[in-house]
C-alpha positions in Angstrom: -11.5 -19.9 17.8 -9.5 -20.8 14.9 -6.4 -19.4 13.8 -4.5 -19.1 10.6 -1.1 -17.9 10.4 1.8 -17.6 8.4 5.3 -18.5 9.7 6.9 -15.0 7.4 6.8 -12.1 9.9 4.6 -14.6 12.6 1.4 -13.4 11.8 -2.0 -13.8 12.4 -3.5 -14.4 9.2 -7.2 -15.2 10.2 -9.1 -15.6 13.0 -12.6 -16.9 12.6 -14.9 -17.5 15.4 -18.1 -19.4 15.1 -17.3 -19.2 11.0 -17.3 -15.5 10.9 -14.2 -14.3 10.1 -12.5 -11.3 12.6 -9.8 -10.0 9.9 -9.5 -7.7 7.3 -8.6 -9.9 4.7 -7.2 -8.1 1.6 -8.2 -9.1 -2.1 -4.3 -8.5 -3.7 -2.7 -11.9 -3.6 1.4 -11.7 -2.2 2.9 -14.4 -2.1 6.9 -13.0 -1.7 6.8 -10.9 1.5 4.5 -9.8 3.9 0.6 -10.6 4.0 -1.7 -7.7 3.5 -4.2 -9.0 6.0 -4.7 -9.8 9.3 -2.7 -9.0 12.0 1.2 -8.2 11.4 3.6 -7.5 13.8 5.3 -4.4 12.6 9.1 -3.9 14.5 11.3 -2.1 15.5 9.3 1.0 13.6 6.4 1.8 11.5 5.8 2.8 7.6 8.8 4.4 6.7 9.8 6.5 10.0 13.6 5.2 11.4 16.2 3.8 10.5 15.5 0.2 9.3 13.3 -0.9 6.0 9.9 -0.4 5.8 7.5 -1.4 8.9 11.2 -3.0 9.8 12.7 -6.8 9.6 10.8 -8.6 12.0 7.8 -9.2 9.2 10.0 -10.4 6.4 11.9 -12.7 9.3 10.6 -16.8 9.2 9.9 -17.5 12.5 9.8 -20.9 14.0 6.0 -22.1 15.7 7.3 -23.4 19.2 3.8 -23.7 20.5 -0.1 -23.8 19.2 -2.0 -24.5 22.3 -6.6 -23.5 21.5 -9.4 -24.9 24.2 -12.8 -23.5 23.5 -12.2 -20.0 24.3 -9.0 -19.3 22.8 -6.0 -20.1 20.6 -2.2 -19.3 21.5 0.6 -19.6 19.1 4.0 -18.8 20.3 7.0 -18.3 17.8 10.4 -17.9 18.3 
């Protein structure tokens, strides 16, 4: 298993098992904010429901990768 990630939003962008992609990947290219693919972290709200900006502040924050561990059957990313 291979994971590709972005520190912006601590977002897993792509996961592949035996060269087969598991997640949706948008054809829209975005360089300035969270990507339209993979597994985003939407916190503390989804969409515009609540007092924060759309999808909350987590997905637009830069994170620090603390751990990147993988073996034959799993891949663990730990962000702070």
